[in-house]
PDB file of N, CA, C and O in Angstrom:
ATOM      1  N   SER A   1       0.892  -0.876  -0.138  1.00  0.00           N
ATOM      2  CA  SER A   1      -0.026  -0.195  -0.191  1.00  0.00           C
ATOM      3  C   SER A   1       1.105   1.384   0.209  1.00  0.00           C
ATOM      4  O   SER A   1       0.617   2.396  -0.296  1.00  0.00           O
ATOM      5  N   GLY A   2       2.313   1.623   0.919  1.00  0.00           N
ATOM      6  CA  GLY A   2       2.887   2.368   0.988  1.00  0.00           C
ATOM      7  C   GLY A   2       3.781   2.428  -0.561  1.00  0.00           C
ATOM      8  O   GLY A   2       4.482   3.429  -0.712  1.00  0.00           O
ATOM      9  N   ASP A   3       3.769   1.539  -1.532  1.00  0.00           N
ATOM     10  CA  ASP A   3       4.387   1.697  -2.456  1.00  0.00           C
ATOM     11  C   ASP A   3       3.439   2.567  -3.738  1.00  0.00           C
ATOM     12  O   ASP A   3       3.869   3.482  -4.440  1.00  0.00           O
ATOM     13  N   ILE A   4       2.311   2.075  -3.768  1.00  0.00           N
ATOM     14  CA  ILE A   4       1.539   2.424  -4.650  1.00  0.00           C
ATOM     15  C   ILE A   4       1.142   3.784  -4.061  1.00  0.00           C
ATOM     16  O   ILE A   4       1.185   4.575  -5.003  1.00  0.00           O
ATOM     17  N   SER A   5       0.718   4.520  -2.769  1.00  0.00           N
ATOM     18  CA  SER A   5       1.351   5.692  -2.233  1.00  0.00           C
ATOM     19  C   SER A   5       2.141   6.588  -3.005  1.00  0.00           C
ATOM     20  O   SER A   5       1.708   7.582  -3.589  1.00  0.00           O
ATOM     21  N   ARG A   6       3.653   6.079  -2.976  1.00  0.00           N
ATOM     22  CA  ARG A   6       4.572   6.969  -3.250  1.00  0.00           C
ATOM     23  C   ARG A   6       4.729   6.500  -4.620  1.00  0.00           C
ATOM     24  O   ARG A   6       5.801   6.873  -5.097  1.00  0.00           O
ATOM     25  N   GLY A   7       3.836   5.634  -5.600  1.00  0.00           N
ATOM     26  CA  GLY A   7       4.197   5.536  -7.215  1.00  0.00           C
ATOM     27  C   GLY A   7       2.885   6.941  -7.419  1.00  0.00           C
ATOM     28  O   GLY A   7       3.109   7.862  -8.205  1.00  0.00           O
ATOM     29  N   LYS A   8       2.095   6.906  -6.918  1.00  0.00           N
ATOM     30  CA  LYS A   8       1.209   7.962  -6.988  1.00  0.00           C
ATOM     31  C   LYS A   8       1.470   9.066  -6.899  1.00  0.00           C
ATOM     32  O   LYS A   8       0.881   9.931  -7.548  1.00  0.00           O
ATOM     33  N   LEU A   9       2.564   9.341  -5.947  1.00  0.00           N
ATOM     34  CA  LEU A   9       2.656  10.887  -5.011  1.00  0.00           C
ATOM     35  C   LEU A   9       3.964  11.078  -6.391  1.00  0.00           C
ATOM     36  O   LEU A   9       4.207  12.227  -6.760  1.00  0.00           O
ATOM     37  N   CYS A  10       4.549  10.156  -6.907  1.00  0.00           N
ATOM     38  CA  CYS A  10       5.959  10.382  -7.822  1.00  0.00           C
ATOM     39  C   CYS A  10       4.912  10.665  -8.948  1.00  0.00           C
ATOM     40  O   CYS A  10       5.229  11.739  -9.458  1.00  0.00           O
ATOM     41  N   GLU A  11       4.321  10.393  -9.267  1.00  0.00           N
ATOM     42  CA  GLU A  11       3.117  10.405 -10.803  1.00  0.00           C
ATOM     43  C   GLU A  11       3.114  11.969 -10.870  1.00  0.00           C
ATOM     44  O   GLU A  11       3.777  12.739 -11.565  1.00  0.00           O
ATOM     45  N   ASP A  12       1.789  12.270  -9.565  1.00  0.00           N
ATOM     46  CA  ASP A  12       1.609  13.247  -9.166  1.00  0.00           C
ATOM     47  C   ASP A  12       2.654  14.637  -9.439  1.00  0.00           C
ATOM     48  O   ASP A  12       2.559  15.444 -10.363  1.00  0.00           O
ATOM     49  N   LEU A  13       3.321  14.627  -8.701  1.00  0.00           N
ATOM     50  CA  LEU A  13       4.519  15.470  -8.693  1.00  0.00           C
ATOM     51  C   LEU A  13       5.080  15.418 -10.153  1.00  0.00           C
ATOM     52  O   LEU A  13       5.331  16.492 -10.699  1.00  0.00           O
ATOM     53  N   ASN A  14       5.323  14.090 -10.912  1.00  0.00           N
ATOM     54  CA  ASN A  14       5.877  14.472 -12.369  1.00  0.00           C
ATOM     55  C   ASN A  14       4.983  15.263 -13.472  1.00  0.00           C
ATOM     56  O   ASN A  14       5.351  15.732 -14.549  1.00  0.00           O
ATOM     57  N   ARG A  15       3.666  15.267 -12.860  1.00  0.00           N
ATOM     58  CA  ARG A  15       2.430  15.956 -14.032  1.00  0.00           C
ATOM     59  C   ARG A  15       2.493  17.020 -13.684  1.00  0.00           C
ATOM     60  O   ARG A  15       2.276  17.887 -14.530  1.00  0.00           O
ATOM     61  N   MET A  16       2.900  17.536 -11.931  1.00  0.00           N
ATOM     62  CA  MET A  16       2.768  18.825 -12.183  1.00  0.00           C
ATOM     63  C   MET A  16       3.607  19.513 -12.557  1.00  0.00           C
ATOM     64  O   MET A  16       3.312  20.575 -13.107  1.00  0.00           O
ATOM     65  N   SER A  17       5.174  19.056 -12.346  1.00  0.00           N
ATOM     66  CA  SER A  17       6.465  19.512 -12.784  1.00  0.00           C
ATOM     67  C   SER A  17       6.015  19.859 -14.178  1.00  0.00           C
ATOM     68  O   SER A  17       5.917  21.007 -14.611  1.00  0.00           O
ATOM     69  N   LEU A  18       5.794  18.931 -14.732  1.00  0.00           N
ATOM     70  CA  LEU A  18       5.650  19.048 -16.400  1.00  0.00           C
ATOM     71  C   LEU A  18       4.623  20.289 -16.779  1.00  0.00           C
ATOM     72  O   LEU A  18       4.840  21.204 -17.573  1.00  0.00           O
ATOM     73  N   GLN A  19       3.618  20.089 -16.098  1.00  0.00           N
ATOM     74  CA  GLN A  19       2.324  21.474 -16.219  1.00  0.00           C
ATOM     75  C   GLN A  19       3.107  22.793 -15.939  1.00  0.00           C
ATOM     76  O   GLN A  19       2.971  23.727 -16.729  1.00  0.00           O
ATOM     77  N   LEU A  20       3.941  22.918 -14.825  1.00  0.00           N
ATOM     78  CA  LEU A  20       4.555  23.842 -14.521  1.00  0.00           C
ATOM     79  C   LEU A  20       5.877  24.443 -15.503  1.00  0.00           C
ATOM     80  O   LEU A  20       6.169  25.638 -15.538  1.00  0.00           O
ATOM     81  N   ASN A  21       6.463  23.579 -16.130  1.00  0.00           N
ATOM     82  CA  ASN A  21       7.123  23.473 -17.030  1.00  0.00           C
ATOM     83  C   ASN A  21       6.453  24.649 -18.245  1.00  0.00           C
ATOM     84  O   ASN A  21       6.770  25.794 -18.566  1.00  0.00           O
ATOM     85  N   GLN A  22       5.603  23.884 -18.599  1.00  0.00           N
ATOM     86  CA  GLN A  22       4.295  24.147 -19.824  1.00  0.00           C
ATOM     87  C   GLN A  22       4.166  25.619 -19.858  1.00  0.00           C
ATOM     88  O   GLN A  22       4.344  26.451 -20.747  1.00  0.00           O
ATOM     89  N   ASP A  23       3.719  25.703 -18.338  1.00  0.00           N
ATOM     90  CA  ASP A  23       3.079  27.516 -18.009  1.00  0.00           C
ATOM     91  C   ASP A  23       4.750  28.590 -18.067  1.00  0.00           C
ATOM     92  O   ASP A  23       4.956  29.737 -18.462  1.00  0.00           O
ATOM     93  N   LEU A  24       5.522  27.695 -17.564  1.00  0.00           N
ATOM     94  CA  LEU A  24       6.614  28.664 -17.531  1.00  0.00           C
ATOM     95  C   LEU A  24       7.329  29.069 -18.650  1.00  0.00           C
ATOM     96  O   LEU A  24       7.831  30.183 -18.799  1.00  0.00           O
ATOM     97  N   ASP A  25       7.369  28.048 -19.513  1.00  0.00           N
ATOM     98  CA  ASP A  25       7.856  28.235 -21.209  1.00  0.00           C
ATOM     99  C   ASP A  25       6.785  29.015 -21.854  1.00  0.00           C
ATOM    100  O   ASP A  25       7.096  29.858 -22.696  1.00  0.00           O
ATOM    101  N   MET A  26       5.099  28.739 -21.422  1.00  0.00           N
ATOM    102  CA  MET A  26       4.220  29.748 -22.537  1.00  0.00           C
ATOM    103  C   MET A  26       4.714  31.260 -21.730  1.00  0.00           C
ATOM    104  O   MET A  26       4.952  32.234 -22.443  1.00  0.00           O
ATOM    105  N   MET A  27       4.839  31.364 -20.286  1.00  0.00           N
ATOM    106  CA  MET A  27       4.746  32.677 -19.736  1.00  0.00           C
ATOM    107  C   MET A  27       6.239  33.514 -20.622  1.00  0.00           C
ATOM    108  O   MET A  27       6.290  34.551 -21.283  1.00  0.00           O
ATOM    109  N   THR A  28       7.201  32.598 -20.282  1.00  0.00           N
ATOM    110  CA  THR A  28       8.352  33.476 -21.243  1.00  0.00           C
ATOM    111  C   THR A  28       8.380  33.848 -22.236  1.00  0.00           C
ATOM    112  O   THR A  28       8.880  34.930 -22.540  1.00  0.00           O
ATOM    113  N   GLU A  29       7.752  32.909 -23.170  1.00  0.00           N
ATOM    114  CA  GLU A  29       7.300  33.187 -24.457  1.00  0.00           C
ATOM    115  C   GLU A  29       6.445  34.486 -24.863  1.00  0.00           C
ATOM    116  O   GLU A  29       6.563  35.066 -25.943  1.00  0.00           O
ATOM    117  N   GLU A  30       5.444  34.901 -23.691  1.00  0.00           N
ATOM    118  CA  GLU A  30       5.013  36.180 -23.933  1.00  0.00           C
ATOM    119  C   GLU A  30       5.680  37.093 -23.312  1.00  0.00           C
ATOM    120  O   GLU A  30       5.371  38.270 -23.496  1.00  0.00           O
ATOM    121  N   MET A  31       6.658  36.774 -22.509  1.00  0.00           N
ATOM    122  CA  MET A  31       7.655  38.362 -22.308  1.00  0.00           C
ATOM    123  C   MET A  31       8.422  38.557 -23.063  1.00  0.00           C
ATOM    124  O   MET A  31       9.138  39.543 -22.889  1.00  0.00           O
ATOM    125  N   GLU A  32       8.601  37.819 -24.098  1.00  0.00           N
ATOM    126  CA  GLU A  32       9.784  37.706 -24.896  1.00  0.00           C
ATOM    127  C   GLU A  32       8.882  38.453 -25.911  1.00  0.00           C
ATOM    128  O   GLU A  32       9.479  39.403 -26.416  1.00  0.00           O
ATOM    129  N   ASN A  33       7.660  38.297 -26.335  1.00  0.00           N
ATOM    130  CA  ASN A  33       7.177  39.122 -27.105  1.00  0.00           C
ATOM    131  C   ASN A  33       6.439  40.463 -27.262  1.00  0.00           C
ATOM    132  O   ASN A  33       6.016  41.197 -28.155  1.00  0.00           O
ATOM    133  N   ILE A  34       6.518  40.382 -25.712  1.00  0.00           N
ATOM    134  CA  ILE A  34       6.251  41.813 -25.228  1.00  0.00           C
ATOM    135  C   ILE A  34       7.213  43.067 -24.892  1.00  0.00           C
ATOM    136  O   ILE A  34       7.005  44.280 -24.884  1.00  0.00           O
ATOM    137  N   THR A  35       8.711  42.024 -24.533  1.00  0.00           N
ATOM    138  CA  THR A  35       9.692  42.305 -24.788  1.00  0.00           C
ATOM    139  C   THR A  35      10.295  43.249 -26.249  1.00  0.00           C
ATOM    140  O   THR A  35      10.778  44.370 -26.417  1.00  0.00           O
ATOM    141  N   VAL A  36       9.993  42.232 -27.008  1.00  0.00           N
ATOM    142  CA  VAL A  36      10.362  42.712 -28.337  1.00  0.00           C
ATOM    143  C   VAL A  36       9.159  44.152 -28.950  1.00  0.00           C
ATOM    144  O   VAL A  36       9.513  45.273 -29.313  1.00  0.00           O
ATOM    145  N   LYS A  37       8.139  43.760 -28.902  1.00  0.00           N
ATOM    146  CA  LYS A  37       7.077  45.291 -29.136  1.00  0.00           C
ATOM    147  C   LYS A  37       7.715  45.824 -28.280  1.00  0.00           C
ATOM    148  O   LYS A  37       8.785  45.940 -28.878  1.00  0.00           O
ATOM    149  N   LEU A  38       7.940  46.409 -26.941  1.00  0.00           N
ATOM    150  CA  LEU A  38       8.598  47.561 -26.330  1.00  0.00           C
ATOM    151  C   LEU A  38       9.528  48.207 -26.636  1.00  0.00           C
ATOM    152  O   LEU A  38       9.656  49.409 -26.406  1.00  0.00           O
ATOM    153  N   SER A  39      10.365  47.447 -27.240  1.00  0.00           N
ATOM    154  CA  SER A  39      11.903  47.541 -28.161  1.00  0.00           C
ATOM    155  C   SER A  39      11.629  48.370 -29.453  1.00  0.00           C
ATOM    156  O   SER A  39      12.180  49.351 -29.953  1.00  0.00           O
ATOM    157  N   TRP A  40      10.644  47.653 -29.773  1.00  0.00           N
ATOM    158  CA  TRP A  40       9.800  48.869 -31.327  1.00  0.00           C
ATOM    159  C   TRP A  40       9.589  50.068 -30.923  1.00  0.00           C
ATOM    160  O   TRP A  40      10.251  50.979 -31.421  1.00  0.00           O
ATOM    161  N   MET A  41       8.621  50.332 -29.931  1.00  0.00           N
ATOM    162  CA  MET A  41       8.273  51.113 -29.712  1.00  0.00           C
ATOM    163  C   MET A  41       9.029  52.393 -29.128  1.00  0.00           C
ATOM    164  O   MET A  41       8.788  53.590 -29.281  1.00  0.00           O
ATOM    165  N   ALA A  42      10.264  51.576 -28.235  1.00  0.00           N
ATOM    166  CA  ALA A  42      11.067  52.872 -27.682  1.00  0.00           C
ATOM    167  C   ALA A  42      11.941  52.930 -28.963  1.00  0.00           C
ATOM    168  O   ALA A  42      11.968  54.140 -29.189  1.00  0.00           O
ATOM    169  N   TYR A  43      12.677  52.319 -29.939  1.00  0.00           N
ATOM    170  CA  TYR A  43      13.430  52.754 -31.057  1.00  0.00           C
ATOM    171  C   TYR A  43      12.367  53.939 -31.800  1.00  0.00           C
ATOM    172  O   TYR A  43      12.800  55.041 -32.136  1.00  0.00           O
ATOM    173  N   ASP A  44      11.043  53.565 -31.979  1.00  0.00           N
ATOM    174  CA  ASP A  44      10.380  54.253 -32.268  1.00  0.00           C
ATOM    175  C   ASP A  44      10.200  55.601 -32.055  1.00  0.00           C
ATOM    176  O   ASP A  44      10.430  56.441 -32.925  1.00  0.00           O
ATOM    177  N   MET A  45       9.798  55.858 -30.937  1.00  0.00           N
ATOM    178  CA  MET A  45       9.962  57.081 -30.045  1.00  0.00           C
ATOM    179  C   MET A  45      11.223  57.834 -30.234  1.00  0.00           C
ATOM    180  O   MET A  45      11.298  59.036 -30.487  1.00  0.00           O
ATOM    181  N   VAL A  46      12.521  56.738 -30.039  1.00  0.00           N
ATOM    182  CA  VAL A  46      13.883  57.853 -30.245  1.00  0.00           C
ATOM    183  C   VAL A  46      14.027  58.380 -31.176  1.00  0.00           C
ATOM    184  O   VAL A  46      14.499  59.517 -31.154  1.00  0.00           O
ATOM    185  N   VAL A  47      13.702  57.803 -32.285  1.00  0.00           N
ATOM    186  CA  VAL A  47      13.979  58.030 -33.925  1.00  0.00           C
ATOM    187  C   VAL A  47      12.912  59.811 -34.067  1.00  0.00           C
ATOM    188  O   VAL A  47      13.200  60.998 -34.217  1.00  0.00           O
ATOM    189  N   LEU A  48      11.752  59.057 -33.917  1.00  0.00           N
ATOM    190  CA  LEU A  48      11.124  60.562 -33.835  1.00  0.00           C
ATOM    191  C   LEU A  48      11.208  61.536 -33.120  1.00  0.00           C
ATOM    192  O   LEU A  48      10.991  62.634 -33.632  1.00  0.00           O
ATOM    193  N   ARG A  49      11.528  61.452 -31.791  1.00  0.00           N
ATOM    194  CA  ARG A  49      11.773  62.701 -30.699  1.00  0.00           C
ATOM    195  C   ARG A  49      13.239  63.167 -31.398  1.00  0.00           C
ATOM    196  O   ARG A  49      13.590  64.346 -31.445  1.00  0.00           O
ATOM    197  N   SER A  50      13.887  62.254 -31.833  1.00  0.00           N
ATOM    198  CA  SER A  50      15.368  62.634 -32.268  1.00  0.00           C
ATOM    199  C   SER A  50      15.406  63.903 -33.556  1.00  0.00           C
ATOM    200  O   SER A  50      16.104  64.913 -33.470  1.00  0.00           O
ATOM    201  N   SER A  51      14.452  63.563 -34.779  1.00  0.00           N
ATOM    202  CA  SER A  51      14.101  63.889 -35.455  1.00  0.00           C
ATOM    203  C   SER A  51      12.887  64.722 -35.812  1.00  0.00           C
ATOM    204  O   SER A  51      12.108  64.264 -36.648  1.00  0.00           O
ATOM    205  N   LEU A  52      12.638  65.961 -35.230  1.00  0.00           N
ATOM    206  CA  LEU A  52      11.699  66.417 -35.661  1.00  0.00           C
ATOM    207  C   LEU A  52      10.865  66.612 -37.232  1.00  0.00           C
ATOM    208  O   LEU A  52       9.640  66.708 -37.314  1.00  0.00           O
ATOM    209  N   ASP A  53      11.566  66.636 -38.117  1.00  0.00           N
ATOM    210  CA  ASP A  53      11.332  67.010 -39.370  1.00  0.00           C
ATOM    211  C   ASP A  53      11.218  65.783 -40.152  1.00  0.00           C
ATOM    212  O   ASP A  53      10.922  65.662 -41.340  1.00  0.00           O
ATOM    213  N   LEU A  54      11.597  64.607 -39.003  1.00  0.00           N
ATOM    214  CA  LEU A  54      11.091  62.948 -40.032  1.00  0.00           C
ATOM    215  C   LEU A  54       9.864  63.027 -40.744  1.00  0.00           C
ATOM    216  O   LEU A  54       9.769  62.516 -41.860  1.00  0.00           O
ATOM    217  N   HIS A  55       8.854  63.658 -40.169  1.00  0.00           N
ATOM    218  CA  HIS A  55       7.517  62.944 -40.987  1.00  0.00           C
ATOM    219  C   HIS A  55       7.297  64.373 -41.748  1.00  0.00           C
ATOM    220  O   HIS A  55       6.255  64.464 -42.398  1.00  0.00           O
ATOM    221  N   GLU A  56       7.970  65.233 -41.735  1.00  0.00           N
ATOM    222  CA  GLU A  56       7.981  66.086 -43.097  1.00  0.00           C
ATOM    223  C   GLU A  56       8.427  65.375 -44.436  1.00  0.00           C
ATOM    224  O   GLU A  56       7.750  65.201 -45.450  1.00  0.00           O
ATOM    225  N   ASN A  57       9.899  64.963 -44.155  1.00  0.00           N
ATOM    226  CA  ASN A  57      11.055  64.158 -44.963  1.00  0.00           C
ATOM    227  C   ASN A  57      10.496  63.193 -45.678  1.00  0.00           C
ATOM    228  O   ASN A  57      10.788  62.889 -46.835  1.00  0.00           O
ATOM    229  N   ILE A  58       9.401  62.534 -44.749  1.00  0.00           N
ATOM    230  CA  ILE A  58       8.904  61.260 -45.500  1.00  0.00           C
ATOM    231  C   ILE A  58       8.052  61.798 -46.018  1.00  0.00           C
ATOM    232  O   ILE A  58       8.150  61.649 -47.236  1.00  0.00           O
ATOM    233  N   ARG A  59       6.704  62.737 -45.559  1.00  0.00           N
ATOM    234  CA  ARG A  59       5.787  63.252 -46.825  1.00  0.00           C
ATOM    235  C   ARG A  59       6.400  63.508 -47.968  1.00  0.00           C
ATOM    236  O   ARG A  59       5.846  63.208 -49.025  1.00  0.00           O
ATOM    237  N   ASN A  60       7.712  64.136 -47.946  1.00  0.00           N
ATOM    238  CA  ASN A  60       8.553  65.193 -49.005  1.00  0.00           C
ATOM    239  C   ASN A  60       8.568  63.962 -50.140  1.00  0.00           C
ATOM    240  O   ASN A  60       8.208  64.220 -51.288  1.00  0.00           O
ATOM    241  N   LEU A  61       9.094  62.317 -49.692  1.00  0.00           N
ATOM    242  CA  LEU A  61       9.607  61.327 -50.263  1.00  0.00           C
ATOM    243  C   LEU A  61       8.778  60.780 -51.048  1.00  0.00           C
ATOM    244  O   LEU A  61       8.879  60.386 -52.210  1.00  0.00           O
ATOM    245  N   GLU A  62       7.317  60.795 -49.757  1.00  0.00           N
ATOM    246  CA  GLU A  62       6.557  59.899 -50.492  1.00  0.00           C
ATOM    247  C   GLU A  62       5.927  60.734 -51.877  1.00  0.00           C
ATOM    248  O   GLU A  62       5.858  60.303 -53.027  1.00  0.00           O
ATOM    249  N   LYS A  63       5.550  61.914 -51.415  1.00  0.00           N
ATOM    250  CA  LYS A  63       5.423  62.994 -52.787  1.00  0.00           C
ATOM    251  C   LYS A  63       6.213  63.179 -53.814  1.00  0.00           C
ATOM    252  O   LYS A  63       5.770  63.758 -54.806  1.00  0.00           O
ATOM    253  N   GLU A  64       7.358  62.782 -53.774  1.00  0.00           N
ATOM    254  CA  GLU A  64       8.603  63.093 -54.950  1.00  0.00           C
ATOM    255  C   GLU A  64       8.504  61.231 -55.731  1.00  0.00           C
ATOM    256  O   GLU A  64       8.573  61.008 -56.940  1.00  0.00           O
ATOM    257  N   PHE A  65       8.362  60.320 -54.807  1.00  0.00           N
ATOM    258  CA  PHE A  65       8.214  59.007 -55.117  1.00  0.00           C
ATOM    259  C   PHE A  65       6.489  59.475 -56.241  1.00  0.00           C
ATOM    260  O   PHE A  65       6.399  59.444 -57.468  1.00  0.00           O
ATOM    261  N   LEU A  66       5.464  59.830 -55.288  1.00  0.00           N
ATOM    262  CA  LEU A  66       4.562  59.861 -56.356  1.00  0.00           C
ATOM    263  C   LEU A  66       4.750  60.469 -57.629  1.00  0.00           C
ATOM    264  O   LEU A  66       4.570  59.765 -58.622  1.00  0.00           O
ATOM    265  N   GLN A  67       5.049  61.544 -57.750  1.00  0.00           N
ATOM    266  CA  GLN A  67       5.682  62.445 -59.210  1.00  0.00           C
ATOM    267  C   GLN A  67       6.677  61.459 -59.953  1.00  0.00           C
ATOM    268  O   GLN A  67       6.786  61.478 -61.179  1.00  0.00           O
ATOM    269  N   CYS A  68       7.252  60.768 -59.303  1.00  0.00           N
ATOM    270  CA  CYS A  68       8.313  59.738 -60.550  1.00  0.00           C
ATOM    271  C   CYS A  68       7.033  58.485 -61.099  1.00  0.00           C
ATOM    272  O   CYS A  68       7.004  58.080 -62.261  1.00  0.00           O
ATOM    273  N   LYS A  69       6.464  58.212 -60.475  1.00  0.00           N
ATOM    274  CA  LYS A  69       5.373  57.233 -60.741  1.00  0.00           C
ATOM    275  C   LYS A  69       4.981  57.431 -61.782  1.00  0.00           C
ATOM    276  O   LYS A  69       5.160  56.681 -62.742  1.00  0.00           O
ATOM    277  N   ALA A  70       4.080  58.975 -61.803  1.00  0.00           N
ATOM    278  CA  ALA A  70       3.475  59.608 -62.619  1.00  0.00           C
ATOM    279  C   ALA A  70       4.038  59.847 -63.863  1.00  0.00           C
ATOM    280  O   ALA A  70       3.321  59.673 -64.849  1.00  0.00           O
ATOM    281  N   VAL A  71       5.271  60.240 -64.017  1.00  0.00           N
ATOM    282  CA  VAL A  71       5.812  60.330 -64.933  1.00  0.00           C
ATOM    283  C   VAL A  71       6.068  58.914 -65.891  1.00  0.00           C
ATOM    284  O   VAL A  71       5.928  58.835 -67.111  1.00  0.00           O
ATOM    285  N   ILE A  72       6.506  57.777 -64.895  1.00  0.00           N
ATOM    286  CA  ILE A  72       6.958  56.664 -65.847  1.00  0.00           C
ATOM    287  C   ILE A  72       5.446  55.854 -65.963  1.00  0.00           C
ATOM    288  O   ILE A  72       5.219  55.337 -67.056  1.00  0.00           O
ATOM    289  N   CYS A  73       4.619  55.745 -65.117  1.00  0.00           N
ATOM    290  CA  CYS A  73       3.290  55.349 -65.663  1.00  0.00           C
ATOM    291  C   CYS A  73       2.349  56.457 -65.957  1.00  0.00           C
ATOM    292  O   CYS A  73       1.481  55.918 -66.644  1.00  0.00           O
ATOM    293  N   GLY A  74       2.133  57.335 -65.859  1.00  0.00           N
ATOM    294  CA  GLY A  74       1.140  57.673 -66.213  1.00  0.00           C
ATOM    295  C   GLY A  74       0.345  57.753 -64.821  1.00  0.00           C
ATOM    296  O   GLY A  74       0.542  57.132 -63.777  1.00  0.00           O
ATOM    297  N   PRO A  75      -0.803  58.904 -65.209  1.00  0.00           N
ATOM    298  CA  PRO A  75      -1.437  59.537 -63.879  1.00  0.00           C
ATOM    299  C   PRO A  75      -2.008  58.451 -63.388  1.00  0.00           C
ATOM    300  O   PRO A  75      -1.861  57.420 -64.046  1.00  0.00           O
ATOM    301  N   GLU A  76      -2.882  58.381 -61.993  1.00  0.00           N
ATOM    302  CA  GLU A  76      -3.292  57.030 -61.642  1.00  0.00           C
ATOM    303  C   GLU A  76      -4.464  57.321 -62.000  1.00  0.00           C
ATOM    304  O   GLU A  76      -4.901  58.469 -61.918  1.00  0.00           O
ATOM    305  N   VAL A  77      -5.348  56.017 -62.588  1.00  0.00           N
ATOM    306  CA  VAL A  77      -6.696  55.969 -62.836  1.00  0.00           C
ATOM    307  C   VAL A  77      -7.840  56.688 -62.310  1.00  0.00           C
ATOM    308  O   VAL A  77      -8.642  55.927 -61.770  1.00  0.00           O
ATOM    309  N   GLY A  78      -8.182  57.949 -62.295  1.00  0.00           N
ATOM    310  CA  GLY A  78      -9.174  58.737 -61.117  1.00  0.00           C
ATOM    311  C   GLY A  78      -8.941  59.781 -60.102  1.00  0.00           C
ATOM    312  O   GLY A  78      -9.632  60.337 -59.248  1.00  0.00           O
ATOM    313  N   GLN A  79      -7.370  59.865 -60.616  1.00  0.00           N
ATOM    314  CA  GLN A  79      -6.916  61.162 -60.085  1.00  0.00           C
ATOM    315  C   GLN A  79      -7.294  62.145 -61.138  1.00  0.00           C
ATOM    316  O   GLN A  79      -7.266  62.171 -62.369  1.00  0.00           O
ATOM    317  N   ASP A  80      -7.794  63.235 -59.825  1.00  0.00           N
ATOM    318  CA  ASP A  80      -8.218  64.633 -60.156  1.00  0.00           C
ATOM    319  C   ASP A  80      -6.818  65.297 -60.933  1.00  0.00           C
ATOM    320  O   ASP A  80      -5.737  65.178 -60.357  1.00  0.00           O
ATOM    321  N   ARG A  81      -6.898  66.032 -62.331  1.00  0.00           N
ATOM    322  CA  ARG A  81      -5.919  66.618 -63.033  1.00  0.00           C
ATOM    323  C   ARG A  81      -5.877  68.178 -62.287  1.00  0.00           C
ATOM    324  O   ARG A  81      -5.016  68.986 -62.637  1.00  0.00           O
ATOM    325  N   GLU A  82      -6.775  68.476 -61.349  1.00  0.00           N
ATOM    326  CA  GLU A  82      -6.845  69.981 -61.249  1.00  0.00           C
ATOM    327  C   GLU A  82      -6.592  70.268 -59.617  1.00  0.00           C
ATOM    328  O   GLU A  82      -6.503  71.296 -58.946  1.00  0.00           O
ATOM    329  N   SER A  83      -6.511  68.609 -59.275  1.00  0.00           N
ATOM    330  CA  SER A  83      -6.189  68.936 -57.776  1.00  0.00           C
ATOM    331  C   SER A  83      -4.764  68.689 -57.818  1.00  0.00           C
ATOM    332  O   SER A  83      -4.318  68.903 -56.691  1.00  0.00           O
ATOM    333  N   ARG A  84      -3.636  68.248 -58.813  1.00  0.00           N
ATOM    334  CA  ARG A  84      -2.279  68.179 -59.020  1.00  0.00           C
ATOM    335  C   ARG A  84      -1.688  69.629 -58.999  1.00  0.00           C
ATOM    336  O   ARG A  84      -2.181  70.444 -59.779  1.00  0.00           O
ATOM    337  N   SER A  85      -0.842  69.952 -58.307  1.00  0.00           N
ATOM    338  CA  SER A  85      -0.157  71.647 -58.660  1.00  0.00           C
ATOM    339  C   SER A  85       0.560  71.468 -59.812  1.00  0.00           C
ATOM    340  O   SER A  85       1.020  70.344 -60.014  1.00  0.00           O
ATOM    341  N   ALA A  86       0.817  72.619 -60.868  1.00  0.00           N
ATOM    342  CA  ALA A  86       1.248  72.722 -61.798  1.00  0.00           C
ATOM    343  C   ALA A  86       2.979  72.023 -62.183  1.00  0.00           C
ATOM    344  O   ALA A  86       3.380  71.386 -63.157  1.00  0.00           O
ATOM    345  N   ASP A  87       3.786  72.572 -60.740  1.00  0.00           N
ATOM    346  CA  ASP A  87       4.826  71.338 -60.954  1.00  0.00           C
ATOM    347  C   ASP A  87       4.847  69.641 -60.608  1.00  0.00           C
ATOM    348  O   ASP A  87       5.765  68.843 -60.802  1.00  0.00           O
ATOM    349  N   GLU A  88       3.782  69.458 -60.152  1.00  0.00           N
ATOM    350  CA  GLU A  88       3.482  67.753 -60.342  1.00  0.00           C
ATOM    351  C   GLU A  88       3.056  67.211 -61.887  1.00  0.00           C
ATOM    352  O   GLU A  88       2.985  66.031 -62.232  1.00  0.00           O
ATOM    353  N   ASP A  89       2.779  68.468 -62.766  1.00  0.00           N
ATOM    354  CA  ASP A  89       2.447  67.861 -63.928  1.00  0.00           C
ATOM    355  C   ASP A  89       3.751  67.696 -65.236  1.00  0.00           C
ATOM    356  O   ASP A  89       4.028  68.319 -66.261  1.00  0.00           O
ATOM    357  N   HIS A  90       4.368  66.373 -64.439  1.00  0.00           N
ATOM    358  CA  HIS A  90       4.807  66.151 -65.968  1.00  0.00           C
ATOM    359  C   HIS A  90       4.701  65.190 -66.925  1.00  0.00           C
ATOM    360  O   HIS A  90       3.936  64.278 -66.613  1.00  0.00           O
ATOM    361  N   SER A  91       5.149  65.112 -67.838  1.00  0.00           N
ATOM    362  CA  SER A  91       4.693  64.101 -68.464  1.00  0.00           C
ATOM    363  C   SER A  91       6.020  63.402 -69.478  1.00  0.00           C
ATOM    364  O   SER A  91       6.930  64.189 -69.216  1.00  0.00           O
ATOM    365  N   ILE A  92       6.426  62.693 -70.161  1.00  0.00           N
ATOM    366  CA  ILE A  92       7.318  62.133 -70.880  1.00  0.00           C
ATOM    367  C   ILE A  92       6.911  62.896 -72.490  1.00  0.00           C
ATOM    368  O   ILE A  92       5.748  62.827 -72.888  1.00  0.00           O
ATOM    369  N   PRO A  93       7.705  63.418 -73.107  1.00  0.00           N
ATOM    370  CA  PRO A  93       7.311  63.974 -74.491  1.00  0.00           C
ATOM    371  C   PRO A  93       7.179  62.515 -75.352  1.00  0.00           C
ATOM    372  O   PRO A  93       7.926  61.538 -75.291  1.00  0.00           O
ATOM    373  N   GLN A  94       6.144  62.688 -76.051  1.00  0.00           N
ATOM    374  CA  GLN A  94       6.194  61.471 -77.231  1.00  0.00           C
ATOM    375  C   GLN A  94       6.439  62.118 -78.274  1.00  0.00           C
ATOM    376  O   GLN A  94       6.265  63.282 -78.634  1.00  0.00           O
ATOM    377  N   GLN A  95       7.026  60.873 -78.877  1.00  0.00           N
ATOM    378  CA  GLN A  95       7.889  61.076 -80.675  1.00  0.00           C
ATOM    379  C   GLN A  95       6.964  60.800 -81.798  1.00  0.00           C
ATOM    380  O   GLN A  95       7.360  60.887 -82.960  1.00  0.00           O
TER     381      GLN A  95
END
């Protein structure tokens, strides 16, 4: 009877230990994911705060990209030509 009790106790302890290990693995993975997200948030904040004109530079870059794209591919379908300024209205000369 004592051997059965000890065997049952060992089995219960092994099951509890396995469950504890699984729980710890899951919590560790969650914390790693949170750490990565926090690191990216901190990086974004540092970049944005260290370069106040970053947003304006990105908008200018996007504007220039769209102008180049319009020259190469033609105006986008449905784009209102009057809404574009004169300096944006470039076209490739036809031969």
